[in-house]
Biopython code that builds the backbone (N, CA, C, O; Angstrom):
import numpy as np
from Bio.PDB.StructureBuilder import StructureBuilder

atoms = [
    (1, "MET", "N", (-16.817, -31.263, 1.949)),
    (1, "MET", "CA", (-16.194, -30.335, 1.014)),
    (1, "MET", "C", (-16.123, -28.921, 1.607)),
    (1, "MET", "O", (-15.103, -28.240, 1.497)),
    (2, "TRP", "N", (-17.217, -28.496, 2.233)),
    (2, "TRP", "CA", (-17.221, -27.147, 2.795)),
    (2, "TRP", "C", (-16.290, -27.051, 3.990)),
    (2, "TRP", "O", (-15.725, -25.993, 4.265)),
    (3, "ASP", "N", (-16.131, -28.167, 4.702)),
    (3, "ASP", "CA", (-15.202, -28.186, 5.831)),
    (3, "ASP", "C", (-13.771, -27.928, 5.386)),
    (3, "ASP", "O", (-13.027, -27.186, 6.027)),
    (4, "LYS", "N", (-13.403, -28.554, 4.278)),
    (4, "LYS", "CA", (-12.047, -28.388, 3.767)),
    (4, "LYS", "C", (-11.813, -26.951, 3.301)),
    (4, "LYS", "O", (-10.745, -26.386, 3.536)),
    (5, "ALA", "N", (-12.810, -26.362, 2.641)),
    (5, "ALA", "CA", (-12.690, -24.970, 2.192)),
    (5, "ALA", "C", (-12.586, -24.025, 3.384)),
    (5, "ALA", "O", (-11.817, -23.064, 3.354)),
    (6, "LYS", "N", (-13.360, -24.300, 4.435)),
    (6, "LYS", "CA", (-13.315, -23.459, 5.626)),
    (6, "LYS", "C", (-11.964, -23.566, 6.326)),
    (6, "LYS", "O", (-11.411, -22.562, 6.776)),
    (7, "LYS", "N", (-11.436, -24.780, 6.415)),
    (7, "LYS", "CA", (-10.129, -24.983, 7.043)),
    (7, "LYS", "C", (-9.025, -24.309, 6.228)),
    (7, "LYS", "O", (-8.102, -23.725, 6.795)),
    (8, "THR", "N", (-9.120, -24.388, 4.907)),
    (8, "THR", "CA", (-8.128, -23.742, 4.044)),
    (8, "THR", "C", (-8.179, -22.234, 4.219)),
    (8, "THR", "O", (-7.141, -21.579, 4.306)),
    (9, "ARG", "N", (-9.390, -21.681, 4.272)),
    (9, "ARG", "CA", (-9.538, -20.233, 4.464)),
    (9, "ARG", "C", (-8.948, -19.805, 5.802)),
    (9, "ARG", "O", (-8.240, -18.801, 5.875)),
    (10, "GLU", "N", (-9.237, -20.562, 6.863)),
    (10, "GLU", "CA", (-8.692, -20.245, 8.182)),
    (10, "GLU", "C", (-7.170, -20.338, 8.189)),
    (10, "GLU", "O", (-6.496, -19.525, 8.821)),
    (11, "TRP", "N", (-6.633, -21.326, 7.487)),
    (11, "TRP", "CA", (-5.179, -21.483, 7.409)),
    (11, "TRP", "C", (-4.546, -20.291, 6.699)),
    (11, "TRP", "O", (-3.505, -19.795, 7.130)),
    (12, "ILE", "N", (-5.167, -19.827, 5.615)),
    (12, "ILE", "CA", (-4.638, -18.677, 4.863)),
    (12, "ILE", "C", (-4.693, -17.413, 5.722)),
    (12, "ILE", "O", (-3.737, -16.638, 5.743)),
    (13, "VAL", "N", (-5.799, -17.202, 6.426)),
    (13, "VAL", "CA", (-5.931, -16.019, 7.287)),
    (13, "VAL", "C", (-4.897, -16.062, 8.409)),
    (13, "VAL", "O", (-4.286, -15.042, 8.728)),
    (14, "ASP", "N", (-4.700, -17.234, 9.009)),
    (14, "ASP", "CA", (-3.676, -17.369, 10.055)),
    (14, "ASP", "C", (-2.282, -17.087, 9.505)),
    (14, "ASP", "O", (-1.471, -16.429, 10.157)),
    (15, "LEU", "N", (-2.010, -17.585, 8.314)),
    (15, "LEU", "CA", (-0.707, -17.349, 7.678)),
    (15, "LEU", "C", (-0.483, -15.859, 7.429)),
    (15, "LEU", "O", (0.612, -15.346, 7.655)),
    (16, "ILE", "N", (-1.511, -15.176, 6.968)),
    (16, "ILE", "CA", (-1.413, -13.733, 6.717)),
    (16, "ILE", "C", (-1.200, -12.981, 8.027)),
    (16, "ILE", "O", (-0.384, -12.061, 8.090)),
    (17, "LYS", "N", (-1.921, -13.365, 9.059)),
    (17, "LYS", "CA", (-1.787, -12.678, 10.353)),
    (17, "LYS", "C", (-0.410, -12.897, 10.975)),
    (17, "LYS", "O", (0.129, -11.996, 11.618)),
    (18, "LEU", "N", (0.154, -14.074, 10.791)),
    (18, "LEU", "CA", (1.462, -14.364, 11.382)),
    (18, "LEU", "C", (2.618, -13.652, 10.667)),
    (18, "LEU", "O", (3.669, -13.421, 11.265)),
    (19, "ASN", "N", (2.430, -13.313, 9.420)),
    (19, "ASN", "CA", (3.496, -12.708, 8.626)),
    (19, "ASN", "C", (3.240, -11.229, 8.346)),
    (19, "ASN", "O", (3.524, -10.757, 7.245)),
    (20, "GLN", "N", (2.724, -10.510, 9.295)),
    (20, "GLN", "CA", (2.354, -9.107, 9.091)),
    (20, "GLN", "C", (3.535, -8.243, 8.667)),
    (20, "GLN", "O", (3.438, -7.511, 7.682)),
    (21, "ILE", "N", (4.621, -8.314, 9.376)),
    (21, "ILE", "CA", (5.771, -7.443, 9.082)),
    (21, "ILE", "C", (6.315, -7.733, 7.694)),
    (21, "ILE", "O", (6.600, -6.810, 6.930)),
    (22, "PHE", "N", (6.462, -9.018, 7.362)),
    (22, "PHE", "CA", (6.985, -9.382, 6.049)),
    (22, "PHE", "C", (6.050, -8.907, 4.935)),
    (22, "PHE", "O", (6.509, -8.331, 3.949)),
    (23, "LEU", "N", (4.747, -9.142, 5.083)),
    (23, "LEU", "CA", (3.800, -8.778, 4.027)),
    (23, "LEU", "C", (3.667, -7.260, 3.868)),
    (23, "LEU", "O", (3.554, -6.761, 2.748)),
    (24, "MET", "N", (3.680, -6.533, 4.974)),
    (24, "MET", "CA", (3.603, -5.072, 4.873)),
    (24, "MET", "C", (4.869, -4.506, 4.229)),
    (24, "MET", "O", (4.797, -3.592, 3.408)),
    (25, "THR", "N", (6.030, -5.053, 4.602)),
    (25, "THR", "CA", (7.286, -4.616, 3.994)),
    (25, "THR", "C", (7.297, -4.944, 2.503)),
    (25, "THR", "O", (7.744, -4.135, 1.690)),
    (26, "LEU", "N", (6.810, -6.120, 2.148)),
    (26, "LEU", "CA", (6.734, -6.510, 0.735)),
    (26, "LEU", "C", (5.812, -5.575, -0.042)),
    (26, "LEU", "O", (6.141, -5.170, -1.157)),
    (27, "LEU", "N", (4.669, -5.232, 0.533)),
    (27, "LEU", "CA", (3.735, -4.323, -0.136)),
    (27, "LEU", "C", (4.369, -2.951, -0.353)),
    (27, "LEU", "O", (4.295, -2.393, -1.448)),
    (28, "TYR", "N", (4.991, -2.411, 0.694)),
    (28, "TYR", "CA", (5.634, -1.101, 0.568)),
    (28, "TYR", "C", (6.778, -1.155, -0.451)),
    (28, "TYR", "O", (6.974, -0.208, -1.213)),
    (29, "ALA", "N", (7.527, -2.250, -0.465)),
    (29, "ALA", "CA", (8.621, -2.399, -1.428)),
    (29, "ALA", "C", (8.083, -2.471, -2.851)),
    (29, "ALA", "O", (8.677, -1.897, -3.764)),
    (30, "LEU", "N", (6.972, -3.164, -3.052)),
    (30, "LEU", "CA", (6.379, -3.241, -4.403)),
    (30, "LEU", "C", (5.902, -1.877, -4.881)),
    (30, "LEU", "O", (6.025, -1.547, -6.061)),
    (31, "VAL", "N", (5.359, -1.088, -3.965)),
    (31, "VAL", "CA", (4.926, 0.267, -4.337)),
    (31, "VAL", "C", (6.131, 1.101, -4.756)),
    (31, "VAL", "O", (6.080, 1.802, -5.767)),
    (32, "ILE", "N", (7.210, 1.030, -3.989)),
    (32, "ILE", "CA", (8.407, 1.812, -4.302)),
    (32, "ILE", "C", (9.043, 1.330, -5.606)),
    (32, "ILE", "O", (9.497, 2.141, -6.412)),
    (33, "VAL", "N", (9.078, 0.011, -5.814)),
    (33, "VAL", "CA", (9.623, -0.526, -7.071)),
    (33, "VAL", "C", (8.783, -0.054, -8.245)),
    (33, "VAL", "O", (9.328, 0.342, -9.275)),
    (34, "ASP", "N", (7.462, -0.092, -8.102)),
    (34, "ASP", "CA", (6.604, 0.380, -9.192)),
    (34, "ASP", "C", (6.830, 1.858, -9.467)),
    (34, "ASP", "O", (6.881, 2.281, -10.622)),
    (35, "ALA", "N", (6.965, 2.633, -8.416)),
    (35, "ALA", "CA", (7.111, 4.080, -8.590)),
    (35, "ALA", "C", (8.459, 4.457, -9.188)),
    (35, "ALA", "O", (8.529, 5.352, -10.031)),
    (36, "LEU", "N", (9.522, 3.797, -8.771)),
    (36, "LEU", "CA", (10.853, 4.266, -9.149)),
    (36, "LEU", "C", (11.557, 3.426, -10.218)),
    (36, "LEU", "O", (12.484, 3.919, -10.861)),
    (37, "LEU", "N", (11.148, 2.187, -10.421)),
    (37, "LEU", "CA", (11.899, 1.339, -11.343)),
    (37, "LEU", "C", (11.130, 0.918, -12.594)),
    (37, "LEU", "O", (11.722, 0.813, -13.669)),
    (38, "LEU", "N", (9.841, 0.678, -12.478)),
    (38, "LEU", "CA", (9.079, 0.218, -13.639)),
    (38, "LEU", "C", (8.724, 1.383, -14.549)),
    (38, "LEU", "O", (8.307, 2.445, -14.086)),
    (39, "LYS", "N", (8.893, 1.175, -15.837)),
    (39, "LYS", "CA", (8.573, 2.242, -16.788)),
    (39, "LYS", "C", (7.132, 2.162, -17.270)),
    (39, "LYS", "O", (6.584, 3.153, -17.752)),
    (40, "ALA", "N", (6.517, 0.998, -17.145)),
    (40, "ALA", "CA", (5.143, 0.828, -17.606)),
    (40, "ALA", "C", (4.175, 1.460, -16.606)),
    (40, "ALA", "O", (4.358, 1.361, -15.393)),
    (41, "LYS", "N", (3.146, 2.108, -17.142)),
    (41, "LYS", "CA", (2.090, 2.652, -16.298)),
    (41, "LYS", "C", (0.909, 1.697, -16.389)),
    (41, "LYS", "O", (0.360, 1.481, -17.470)),
    (42, "SER", "N", (0.523, 1.131, -15.264)),
    (42, "SER", "CA", (-0.562, 0.167, -15.278)),
    (42, "SER", "C", (-1.516, 0.437, -14.125)),
    (42, "SER", "O", (-1.124, 0.422, -12.958)),
    (43, "ASP", "N", (-2.775, 0.684, -14.470)),
    (43, "ASP", "CA", (-3.786, 0.864, -13.434)),
    (43, "ASP", "C", (-4.039, -0.436, -12.692)),
    (43, "ASP", "O", (-4.413, -0.423, -11.519)),
    (44, "LEU", "N", (-3.838, -1.552, -13.368)),
    (44, "LEU", "CA", (-4.035, -2.851, -12.725)),
    (44, "LEU", "C", (-3.080, -3.018, -11.538)),
    (44, "LEU", "O", (-3.487, -3.480, -10.472)),
    (45, "ILE", "N", (-1.833, -2.647, -11.724)),
    (45, "ILE", "CA", (-0.856, -2.736, -10.630)),
    (45, "ILE", "C", (-1.247, -1.793, -9.492)),
    (45, "ILE", "O", (-1.243, -2.180, -8.323)),
    (46, "ILE", "N", (-1.578, -0.578, -9.842)),
    (46, "ILE", "CA", (-1.899, 0.434, -8.832)),
    (46, "ILE", "C", (-3.100, 0.011, -7.996)),
    (46, "ILE", "O", (-3.034, 0.012, -6.767)),
    (47, "PHE", "N", (-4.194, -0.349, -8.654)),
    (47, "PHE", "CA", (-5.407, -0.669, -7.905)),
    (47, "PHE", "C", (-5.317, -2.025, -7.213)),
    (47, "PHE", "O", (-5.981, -2.246, -6.200)),
    (48, "SER", "N", (-4.513, -2.927, -7.742)),
    (48, "SER", "CA", (-4.292, -4.202, -7.050)),
    (48, "SER", "C", (-3.566, -3.979, -5.731)),
    (48, "SER", "O", (-3.965, -4.515, -4.697)),
    (49, "LEU", "N", (-2.504, -3.189, -5.768)),
    (49, "LEU", "CA", (-1.755, -2.937, -4.538)),
    (49, "LEU", "C", (-2.561, -2.123, -3.530)),
    (49, "LEU", "O", (-2.467, -2.362, -2.326)),
    (50, "ILE", "N", (-3.348, -1.171, -4.008)),
    (50, "ILE", "CA", (-4.211, -0.407, -3.098)),
    (50, "ILE", "C", (-5.266, -1.333, -2.494)),
    (50, "ILE", "O", (-5.566, -1.234, -1.304)),
    (51, "GLY", "N", (-5.829, -2.229, -3.302)),
    (51, "GLY", "CA", (-6.809, -3.190, -2.798)),
    (51, "GLY", "C", (-6.213, -4.115, -1.751)),
    (51, "GLY", "O", (-6.849, -4.408, -0.738)),
    (52, "ILE", "N", (-4.990, -4.573, -1.996)),
    (52, "ILE", "CA", (-4.308, -5.416, -1.013)),
    (52, "ILE", "C", (-4.070, -4.627, 0.276)),
    (52, "ILE", "O", (-4.231, -5.165, 1.372)),
    (53, "TYR", "N", (-3.688, -3.355, 0.147)),
    (53, "TYR", "CA", (-3.475, -2.530, 1.338)),
    (53, "TYR", "C", (-4.773, -2.356, 2.126)),
    (53, "TYR", "O", (-4.761, -2.398, 3.356)),
    (54, "VAL", "N", (-5.887, -2.163, 1.427)),
    (54, "VAL", "CA", (-7.185, -2.031, 2.099)),
    (54, "VAL", "C", (-7.534, -3.333, 2.822)),
    (54, "VAL", "O", (-8.067, -3.300, 3.931)),
    (55, "CYS", "N", (-7.239, -4.471, 2.205)),
    (55, "CYS", "CA", (-7.454, -5.760, 2.881)),
    (55, "CYS", "C", (-6.570, -5.871, 4.124)),
    (55, "CYS", "O", (-7.012, -6.371, 5.159)),
    (56, "PHE", "N", (-5.333, -5.411, 4.025)),
    (56, "PHE", "CA", (-4.432, -5.427, 5.178)),
    (56, "PHE", "C", (-4.959, -4.533, 6.294)),
    (56, "PHE", "O", (-4.789, -4.852, 7.471)),
    (57, "ILE", "N", (-5.594, -3.423, 5.944)),
    (57, "ILE", "CA", (-6.183, -2.538, 6.949)),
    (57, "ILE", "C", (-7.225, -3.312, 7.753)),
    (57, "ILE", "O", (-7.283, -3.207, 8.978)),
    (58, "LYS", "N", (-8.042, -4.087, 7.048)),
    (58, "LYS", "CA", (-9.084, -4.873, 7.728)),
    (58, "LYS", "C", (-8.483, -6.004, 8.562)),
    (58, "LYS", "O", (-8.872, -6.205, 9.713)),
    (59, "VAL", "N", (-7.528, -6.746, 7.977)),
    (59, "VAL", "CA", (-6.965, -7.914, 8.660)),
    (59, "VAL", "C", (-6.115, -7.502, 9.851)),
    (59, "VAL", "O", (-6.250, -8.063, 10.938)),
    (60, "TYR", "N", (-5.236, -6.517, 9.649)),
    (60, "TYR", "CA", (-4.292, -6.131, 10.697)),
    (60, "TYR", "C", (-4.800, -5.004, 11.585)),
    (60, "TYR", "O", (-4.142, -4.624, 12.554)),
    (61, "LYS", "N", (-5.977, -4.470, 11.251)),
    (61, "LYS", "CA", (-6.562, -3.358, 12.002)),
    (61, "LYS", "C", (-5.573, -2.187, 12.090)),
    (61, "LYS", "O", (-5.311, -1.651, 13.167)),
    (62, "LEU", "N", (-5.037, -1.812, 10.929)),
    (62, "LEU", "CA", (-4.065, -0.723, 10.849)),
    (62, "LEU", "C", (-4.740, 0.615, 11.100)),
    (62, "LEU", "O", (-5.905, 0.809, 10.750)),
    (63, "LYS", "N", (-4.025, 1.511, 11.691)),
    (63, "LYS", "CA", (-4.509, 2.877, 11.906)),
    (63, "LYS", "C", (-4.119, 3.738, 10.701)),
    (63, "LYS", "O", (-3.260, 3.363, 9.903)),
    (64, "SER", "N", (-4.761, 4.886, 10.591)),
    (64, "SER", "CA", (-4.478, 5.787, 9.474)),
    (64, "SER", "C", (-3.050, 6.321, 9.542)),
    (64, "SER", "O", (-2.486, 6.747, 8.534)),
    (65, "ARG", "N", (-2.486, 6.294, 10.715)),
    (65, "ARG", "CA", (-1.120, 6.789, 10.895)),
    (65, "ARG", "C", (-0.129, 6.045, 9.998)),
    (65, "ARG", "O", (0.821, 6.643, 9.492)),
    (66, "SER", "N", (-0.349, 4.733, 9.800)),
    (66, "SER", "CA", (0.577, 3.960, 8.968)),
    (66, "SER", "C", (0.542, 4.435, 7.519)),
    (66, "SER", "O", (1.579, 4.483, 6.858)),
    (67, "ALA", "N", (-0.633, 4.783, 7.026)),
    (67, "ALA", "CA", (-0.736, 5.301, 5.653)),
    (67, "ALA", "C", (-0.039, 6.657, 5.547)),
    (67, "ALA", "O", (0.643, 6.928, 4.559)),
    (68, "PHE", "N", (-0.209, 7.508, 6.560)),
    (68, "PHE", "CA", (0.405, 8.833, 6.512)),
    (68, "PHE", "C", (1.924, 8.769, 6.661)),
    (68, "PHE", "O", (2.642, 9.573, 6.066)),
    (69, "ILE", "N", (2.410, 7.822, 7.447)),
    (69, "ILE", "CA", (3.867, 7.652, 7.550)),
    (69, "ILE", "C", (4.443, 7.217, 6.208)),
    (69, "ILE", "O", (5.493, 7.701, 5.786)),
    (70, "PHE", "N", (3.739, 6.291, 5.536)),
    (70, "PHE", "CA", (4.207, 5.878, 4.223)),
    (70, "PHE", "C", (4.100, 7.032, 3.224)),
    (70, "PHE", "O", (4.915, 7.130, 2.307)),
    (71, "CYS", "N", (3.106, 7.902, 3.391)),
    (71, "CYS", "CA", (3.009, 9.095, 2.539)),
    (71, "CYS", "C", (4.245, 9.976, 2.712)),
    (71, "CYS", "O", (4.756, 10.524, 1.735)),
    (72, "LEU", "N", (4.724, 10.116, 3.938)),
    (72, "LEU", "CA", (5.937, 10.904, 4.171)),
    (72, "LEU", "C", (7.146, 10.265, 3.486)),
    (72, "LEU", "O", (7.989, 10.964, 2.924)),
    (73, "VAL", "N", (7.223, 8.936, 3.537)),
    (73, "VAL", "CA", (8.312, 8.238, 2.851)),
    (73, "VAL", "C", (8.232, 8.489, 1.345)),
    (73, "VAL", "O", (9.245, 8.769, 0.704)),
    (74, "LEU", "N", (7.026, 8.390, 0.783)),
    (74, "LEU", "CA", (6.856, 8.645, -0.653)),
    (74, "LEU", "C", (7.184, 10.093, -1.004)),
    (74, "LEU", "O", (7.787, 10.361, -2.043)),
    (75, "LEU", "N", (6.790, 11.020, -0.146)),
    (75, "LEU", "CA", (7.100, 12.434, -0.390)),
    (75, "LEU", "C", (8.605, 12.666, -0.391)),
    (75, "LEU", "O", (9.118, 13.405, -1.232)),
    (76, "LEU", "N", (9.307, 12.049, 0.533)),
    (76, "LEU", "CA", (10.762, 12.175, 0.591)),
    (76, "LEU", "C", (11.411, 11.560, -0.654)),
    (76, "LEU", "O", (12.317, 12.148, -1.244)),
    (77, "LEU", "N", (10.941, 10.375, -1.045)),
    (77, "LEU", "CA", (11.474, 9.742, -2.260)),
    (77, "LEU", "C", (11.209, 10.586, -3.500)),
    (77, "LEU", "O", (12.075, 10.727, -4.363)),
    (78, "MET", "N", (10.007, 11.145, -3.580)),
    (78, "MET", "CA", (9.663, 11.982, -4.727)),
    (78, "MET", "C", (10.551, 13.216, -4.774)),
    (78, "MET", "O", (11.005, 13.614, -5.847)),
    (79, "TYR", "N", (10.800, 13.822, -3.624)),
    (79, "TYR", "CA", (11.648, 15.012, -3.545)),
    (79, "TYR", "C", (13.078, 14.684, -3.996)),
    (79, "TYR", "O", (13.662, 15.405, -4.804)),
    (80, "ILE", "N", (13.626, 13.600, -3.469)),
    (80, "ILE", "CA", (14.997, 13.202, -3.834)),
    (80, "ILE", "C", (15.082, 12.865, -5.317)),
    (80, "ILE", "O", (16.013, 13.288, -6.003)),
    (81, "TYR", "N", (14.116, 12.108, -5.806)),
    (81, "TYR", "CA", (14.130, 11.720, -7.218)),
    (81, "TYR", "C", (13.970, 12.942, -8.120)),
    (81, "TYR", "O", (14.587, 13.012, -9.183)),
    (82, "PHE", "N", (13.143, 13.910, -7.701)),
    (82, "PHE", "CA", (12.969, 15.140, -8.472)),
    (82, "PHE", "C", (14.265, 15.941, -8.512)),
    (82, "PHE", "O", (14.619, 16.495, -9.552)),
    (83, "LEU", "N", (14.969, 16.005, -7.393)),
    (83, "LEU", "CA", (16.241, 16.737, -7.372)),
    (83, "LEU", "C", (17.291, 16.067, -8.256)),
    (83, "LEU", "O", (18.076, 16.746, -8.917)),
    (84, "LEU", "N", (17.302, 14.735, -8.266)),
    (84, "LEU", "CA", (18.328, 14.013, -9.023)),
    (84, "LEU", "C", (18.033, 13.955, -10.519)),
    (84, "LEU", "O", (18.951, 14.056, -11.333)),
    (85, "THR", "N", (16.763, 13.794, -10.889)),
    (85, "THR", "CA", (16.449, 13.576, -12.306)),
    (85, "THR", "C", (15.551, 14.636, -12.921)),
    (85, "THR", "O", (15.418, 14.694, -14.143)),
    (86, "GLY", "N", (14.943, 15.461, -12.110)),
    (86, "GLY", "CA", (14.009, 16.444, -12.632)),
    (86, "GLY", "C", (12.640, 15.821, -12.843)),
    (86, "GLY", "O", (12.410, 14.667, -12.481)),
    (87, "PRO", "N", (11.726, 16.598, -13.435)),
    (87, "PRO", "CA", (10.388, 16.052, -13.653)),
    (87, "PRO", "C", (10.428, 14.935, -14.688)),
    (87, "PRO", "O", (11.129, 15.028, -15.695)),
    (88, "GLY", "N", (9.681, 13.900, -14.431)),
    (88, "GLY", "CA", (9.666, 12.778, -15.351)),
    (88, "GLY", "C", (8.644, 11.747, -14.936)),
    (88, "GLY", "O", (7.828, 11.978, -14.043)),
    (89, "LEU", "N", (8.701, 10.615, -15.593)),
    (89, "LEU", "CA", (7.735, 9.547, -15.378)),
    (89, "LEU", "C", (7.765, 9.031, -13.938)),
    (89, "LEU", "O", (6.716, 8.869, -13.314)),
    (90, "HIS", "N", (8.949, 8.776, -13.419)),
    (90, "HIS", "CA", (9.043, 8.189, -12.084)),
    (90, "HIS", "C", (8.629, 9.172, -10.996)),
    (90, "HIS", "O", (8.049, 8.769, -9.988)),
    (91, "THR", "N", (8.915, 10.431, -11.184)),
    (91, "THR", "CA", (8.473, 11.443, -10.225)),
    (91, "THR", "C", (6.942, 11.518, -10.230)),
    (91, "THR", "O", (6.313, 11.636, -9.179)),
    (92, "GLU", "N", (6.367, 11.449, -11.409)),
    (92, "GLU", "CA", (4.910, 11.487, -11.532)),
    (92, "GLU", "C", (4.255, 10.248, -10.907)),
    (92, "GLU", "O", (3.234, 10.357, -10.228)),
    (93, "LYS", "N", (4.846, 9.080, -11.140)),
    (93, "LYS", "CA", (4.289, 7.861, -10.567)),
    (93, "LYS", "C", (4.376, 7.873, -9.036)),
    (93, "LYS", "O", (3.470, 7.392, -8.356)),
    (94, "THR", "N", (5.451, 8.416, -8.508)),
    (94, "THR", "CA", (5.578, 8.533, -7.054)),
    (94, "THR", "C", (4.521, 9.491, -6.509)),
    (94, "THR", "O", (3.967, 9.258, -5.434)),
    (95, "ALA", "N", (4.241, 10.563, -7.242)),
    (95, "ALA", "CA", (3.204, 11.504, -6.821)),
    (95, "ALA", "C", (1.823, 10.845, -6.844)),
    (95, "ALA", "O", (0.997, 11.105, -5.969)),
    (96, "VAL", "N", (1.573, 10.001, -7.832)),
    (96, "VAL", "CA", (0.295, 9.285, -7.900)),
    (96, "VAL", "C", (0.141, 8.370, -6.691)),
    (96, "VAL", "O", (-0.922, 8.327, -6.071)),
    (97, "TRP", "N", (1.204, 7.636, -6.354)),
    (97, "TRP", "CA", (1.153, 6.763, -5.180)),
    (97, "TRP", "C", (0.931, 7.588, -3.916)),
    (97, "TRP", "O", (0.173, 7.189, -3.032)),
    (98, "LEU", "N", (1.592, 8.728, -3.837)),
    (98, "LEU", "CA", (1.435, 9.600, -2.665)),
    (98, "LEU", "C", (-0.019, 10.023, -2.506)),
    (98, "LEU", "O", (-0.573, 9.941, -1.410)),
    (99, "ILE", "N", (-0.633, 10.470, -3.580)),
    (99, "ILE", "CA", (-2.032, 10.916, -3.526)),
    (99, "ILE", "C", (-2.957, 9.760, -3.147)),
    (99, "ILE", "O", (-3.855, 9.926, -2.323)),
    (100, "LEU", "N", (-2.737, 8.592, -3.747)),
    (100, "LEU", "CA", (-3.606, 7.449, -3.452)),
    (100, "LEU", "C", (-3.504, 7.019, -1.993)),
    (100, "LEU", "O", (-4.520, 6.753, -1.351)),
    (101, "PHE", "N", (-2.286, 6.950, -1.468)),
    (101, "PHE", "CA", (-2.143, 6.573, -0.063)),
    (101, "PHE", "C", (-2.684, 7.664, 0.855)),
    (101, "PHE", "O", (-3.193, 7.360, 1.934)),
    (102, "MET", "N", (-2.586, 8.916, 0.450)),
    (102, "MET", "CA", (-3.140, 9.993, 1.253)),
    (102, "MET", "C", (-4.669, 9.891, 1.277)),
    (102, "MET", "O", (-5.284, 10.091, 2.325)),
    (103, "ILE", "N", (-5.282, 9.582, 0.139)),
    (103, "ILE", "CA", (-6.736, 9.417, 0.085)),
    (103, "ILE", "C", (-7.173, 8.254, 0.970)),
    (103, "ILE", "O", (-8.142, 8.369, 1.721)),
    (104, "VAL", "N", (-6.457, 7.134, 0.882)),
    (104, "VAL", "CA", (-6.775, 5.982, 1.731)),
    (104, "VAL", "C", (-6.637, 6.361, 3.202)),
    (104, "VAL", "O", (-7.483, 5.988, 4.016)),
    (105, "GLY", "N", (-5.594, 7.090, 3.552)),
    (105, "GLY", "CA", (-5.388, 7.508, 4.938)),
    (105, "GLY", "C", (-6.476, 8.442, 5.435)),
    (105, "GLY", "O", (-6.920, 8.331, 6.578)),
    (106, "ILE", "N", (-6.907, 9.365, 4.581)),
    (106, "ILE", "CA", (-7.966, 10.308, 4.978)),
    (106, "ILE", "C", (-9.283, 9.579, 5.187)),
    (106, "ILE", "O", (-9.973, 9.820, 6.178)),
    (107, "ILE", "N", (-9.643, 8.686, 4.262)),
    (107, "ILE", "CA", (-10.876, 7.910, 4.413)),
    (107, "ILE", "C", (-10.805, 7.037, 5.665)),
    (107, "ILE", "O", (-11.782, 6.903, 6.402)),
    (108, "GLN", "N", (-9.654, 6.459, 5.884)),
    (108, "GLN", "CA", (-9.462, 5.616, 7.062)),
    (108, "GLN", "C", (-9.596, 6.442, 8.339)),
    (108, "GLN", "O", (-10.186, 5.979, 9.316)),
    (109, "GLN", "N", (-9.055, 7.656, 8.341)),
    (109, "GLN", "CA", (-9.150, 8.507, 9.523)),
    (109, "GLN", "C", (-10.596, 8.927, 9.779)),
    (109, "GLN", "O", (-11.016, 8.996, 10.934)),
    (110, "TRP", "N", (-11.362, 9.208, 8.726)),
    (110, "TRP", "CA", (-12.779, 9.523, 8.896)),
    (110, "TRP", "C", (-13.516, 8.358, 9.549)),
    (110, "TRP", "O", (-14.351, 8.554, 10.432)),
    (111, "ARG", "N", (-13.198, 7.150, 9.104)),
    (111, "ARG", "CA", (-13.852, 5.960, 9.675)),
    (111, "ARG", "C", (-13.440, 5.758, 11.133)),
    (111, "ARG", "O", (-14.251, 5.324, 11.951)),
    (112, "GLU", "N", (-12.188, 6.069, 11.461)),
    (112, "GLU", "CA", (-11.735, 5.949, 12.854)),
    (112, "GLU", "C", (-12.477, 6.937, 13.745)),
    (112, "GLU", "O", (-12.873, 6.589, 14.858)),
    (113, "LYS", "N", (-12.667, 8.156, 13.273)),
    (113, "LYS", "CA", (-13.345, 9.186, 14.078)),
    (113, "LYS", "C", (-14.837, 8.887, 14.212)),
    (113, "LYS", "O", (-15.455, 9.221, 15.223)),
    (114, "ALA", "N", (-15.417, 8.248, 13.173)),
    (114, "ALA", "CA", (-16.859, 7.943, 13.215)),
    (114, "ALA", "C", (-17.159, 6.818, 14.205)),
    (114, "ALA", "O", (-18.246, 6.771, 14.781)),
    (115, "SER", "N", (-16.200, 5.914, 14.403)),
    (115, "SER", "CA", (-16.483, 4.789, 15.302)),
    (115, "SER", "C", (-15.960, 4.997, 16.701)),
    (115, "SER", "O", (-16.129, 4.131, 17.559)),
]
sb = StructureBuilder()
sb.init_structure("model")
sb.init_model(0)
sb.init_chain("A")
sb.init_seg("    ")
for serial, (resi, resn, name, xyz) in enumerate(atoms, 1):
    if name == "N":
        sb.init_residue(resn, " ", resi, " ")
    sb.init_atom(name, np.array(xyz, "f"), 0.0, 1.0, " ", f" {name:<3s}", serial, name[0])
structure = sb.get_structure()
């Protein structure tokens, strides 16, 4: 029984490692969809996606640079959305995502410098 569970776990990890570009693109797309299209505010969505990103950091050994690049993308989206619609729910949600990814990037950079 434990052999089967171990093999399944290894298969899932291999599948995740092989599909890095697709999974990272999907994660970034889900963040952007949540920020710009969904009207509901849900901490469950936010912390789930941040948790998945933290897992991706461990699995893919991502550098803090990737978080900061995505922060620039979010900042640009927030700026454009603010110019087009003014202050509102979606601008605020994009700002929340920006802050969260910036915090993750800063913590990640501290860990990179410590090791």
